[in-house]
N, C-alpha and C positions, 0 to 999 in steps of 0.2 A: 669531383668526388662522387657524383651519381653514377658516373660511369664505371669507376672502381667497384662501387657496391654491386652494380649488376653483374660484373664480371666475376667477382669473388663469390656471389651466391649463386652463380650459374644461372642467371636470370636475364641475360642480355638478350636471348632469343632473336638474334639478327639486328638488334638495334644498334650495335657497336660494330664498326667496320673492322676487318681482320687485322690491319696493321696495328690499329690502337689497342685492340684485344691482346694481340701477342705482346706489345710493350708493357701493358698492365700486369699480365701474367709473368713476365720476365721480372718486373719490379717486385711483385709479391714474393716470387721465389728467391730473389736475391735478398730481399729484407726479411725474409721468414716471417711474413705478415700473418698475424693470427686475428680474426674478427673478435671484437669484445662484445659478448652477449649483454653485459650490464649497460655499456654505452648505447648499445642498439636499442635496448629497451628504453632508455631514456628519451630517445628520439622518437621512437614509435609509440611509446606510452604503453606498450604492451609488456606484460611480466614475462620475465625469462627464466625464473627459478620456482622450484618447489621446495617447501619447508617440511622436514620430518622431525618429529618430536619423539624422543626415546628416553625411558627412565634411566638408562645406563649405558656406558660404553664398555664396561668392564666384562659384562656378560657376553660370551661369544654368540649367543643367540641372536643378538641384535646386529652383530656384524654380519652374520649370515642372512639376515633379513635385508639389511642395507645393500649387501651384495646383489641380492634378488631385484631390489628396486633399481639400482643402477644399471643392471643388465636390460631392463625393459626402457628405462628413460633414454639412455645412451647419451647423446649429445643435444638432445631436443630442449633439455633444460638443465640448468645447474641445480645442484642440491644444497639446501641450507639445513644443516643439522643443529638442532637444538637439545641441549642436555642440561639437567640440573647440575649446580656447581658441586654439590656434594652427592655422595652415593645413597640419595634418598629418591623417593617418587616425584614426579613433576606435579605442580599445581597449575591453576588457571592463569597465573601470571606469565608462565614460560609459553603457554599457548597463545596468549594475547599478544606477547611479543613477536612471536612467529606470524601472527595474523597481521601485524603493522607493516610487514615487509611487503614489498610490491611483488606478491606471489601469484602464480597461476593456480596453484592447489596446495593442499595440506594432508599430511599423513600423520595421525596420532597412533602411536603404538602402544598397546595395552594401558590406556589411560585409567587413572582412578575413577571411581564413580563420583566422588566429591568434584573432580575436575569436569566430568560430563555434566553434572548438574548445573554448572555456571557456563557451559559452553554455547555460544552462539555463533553459527556457521555463517562466515562472511566471504567464502570463495569455495570451489569444489572440494570436497573433504572425503577421506577415506578413514574409517576407525577401524583399527586392527586388533583383533583378539580382545573384545569387550562385548558385553552383553547389554544392549540398549535397544529401546524401541524408538529411538529418534529417527526421523526421517532423514538418514544420511547413508552414503554408501559404506558397507561394512564388509571385512574379511574375517569370518568367524572360524575359530579353530574348534574342532570337534572334541572338546576335552572330556566330555561325557564318555565318548567311545574310548578315549585315552585311558580314562579310569577303569572302565570295564575291560579293556584288554589286559592290562596289568593285573587287575584283580583275578580274572579268570586264570591267568597263567600261575599266580601264586597259589590259588586253590587247587589247580590241577597238580600242583607239586606236594599237596597235603598240608599246606600252611593254614591255619586257622586262627592264630593269634599274631596280628600283625601291628607293628608299630608304624606310626607316621610322623614325619618331622616337616612342619610347615614353616613358613617365614612371613614377616611383615613386609608389606601391608596385606591384608587378606583380601584380595582382589577376587572376583567372580570366576576368573580363569583358574585360579587355585583351589578355592572352595568347591567349585563343581567337580574338578577331577578328584578330589579327596572323597566327596561325598559318593561320587560313582564307584570309586574303588570300595569304599566301605560297604556300599549296598551289596555289592558282589560277594564280599567276604561274610557279611551277615547272613545273606541268602544261604550260604554254605554252612551255616551254623557256627560261625566264628565270631571274631570281634576285632574292631580297629581301636587301637590305643594311641590317642594323640599324645604327642610330647607336652609335658606339663607348661613349657613355655616355647613358643616358636622362636626360630632364629631371627635375629633383628634385621639381617641383610644377607645377601648372598656371598658367601665367603667360605673356603676351606675350614679356617679357624672356628667360624661359627658352627660348621657341621660338627667339628670335634667337640666343642663345648657343650653343644646341645645333646650330643650323644652321651657325654659323661654324666650330664645332670639327669638325663632321662633313663639310662640303663638300669639303675636299681628298681625303679617302677616297672619297667618293661620286662626285666628279668622275673621279677615276682608275678608278673601276669602270664608267664610262659611264652613270651614273644619268641618266635623263630625267623620271622622275617621283618625287615625294616623298608620302608619306602620314604624316600625323600622328595620334596616338591620339585626339586631341581637336582641336576647332576652334580653341580659344585658342591651342595651339601652333602650329597652321597659320598663324595671323595673324602670328605672330613670323617663322616661316619665310618668308612672303611679303614681310613688309617688309625683312628683311634681305637677301633674294635681290634684290629690286629696288633696294636701296641699292648693291648690287654690279654694277648694271648688267644684270641678267637680266630678259628680258620674259617674263612669264607670261600665257599657257601656251606662247609660241613657242619659248622655251628650255628652259623647266621647267614641267612640269605639277605642281600641288599639290592634294592631297584630304585628306580626314580624316573624323572620325566626330563625330556629335552633332546638327548643324543647329540651333545656338542661333540666336536671331533676327538677330544682327549678321551672320551668314555671307552673307545674301542682299544686304547692304548694302556690304560691303567691296569694294574694286577690285583686280583683278576678283573678281565674286561667287564664292563658295568652292563647289566641287564637295563634297558631304559626304552621309553617311548620316544620315538623320533616325532617331535612336534612340527617338523617341516618348515624351519623358519625361512629357508630360501625360497621355498614355494609360496609362502605367505607374502613375502616381499614382492615375487613376481606377480601374483595375483592383485596385490595392493596397487602396484604401479599400472597394471593393465586397466584396473577399474577407474583409477584416477584419471588416466588419460582419456577414457571414454567419457567420464564425467566433464572433463574440460571441453572435449570436442562437442558433446550433444547435450550438456547440462541434464544429464539423467542420473538417477541414483540406482545402485543395485547392491545385491548381497550375495556374497560367494562364501561356501563352506570348504574348508581343507580338512581332509581326514588324517589322522596320525598313523604311524605304523610302529608296532612292537618290535623291538630288537633284542632277541634272546641271547645272552652271552654267559659267561662262566660264573657271574657273581651271584646267580640264584640256582638252588638245587633242591632236591626232595628233602621235605622236613625230616630231621634227625629224630629216630625212635628214642623214647626215654626222656628223662629230665635234661 
């Protein structure tokens, strides 16, 4: 068996004679043999997998992020994905379950602060899109820049009364982008009007319902543009606004954050800030592999990019 292992892993290095090596390679081909990384880890006692914890698999953002992780990890490790059973955020119990596995490393995507407060590092770890002073590798998304980019865009179009729809939970990644956008609008002499109640979760129907609840107050405040915390909520806002007879962007401009693939396809195409989920995944995987190899922690920042499309336009004159 040791000879087979050496040949399969290309580590025979002249230690196996040519005839035996040829017979092993033929048997491997005939049997379509595939090495079992889990079995190998049991023998070697070396971990063969990486755990990734995400709050949701319904949001395309995390699918793009995982694609980036897989692109870097390749076949070096298997990926174990941990997701809460319901469409709610994850707690420390899911993180601890991930840590109980025989893993080489751990990636936590946008963890809640309450989870970070209870977190104890047990293996090389990367925290993605969260803001913490913990001595652990981090990939930080520059959400302040995201808010500033979108705020400047709306202000340059003449908008001074802007509605904002957030959603629970109110993580730092969401509050920071909202506050940064609001600061730009206020600096231009305008105001940011938060929805009376945030959406409970990311869902098109939640965006519709939140718009219906909020529009009477927003209309009274002279709102001419609405920003959603995520593209999915913006789809619901546009759908409901158009059902109410509003033309976008002539009557109402709509924008958001994320730039998931559908945002270029909806009508009108959605102005949004690309949060570069794929790049976040790439960087998270690279930093984690470095932490596994060298036992060092590092911090990397990813800048967003504004995507201006047809859902935003100049503020309409008059009421």
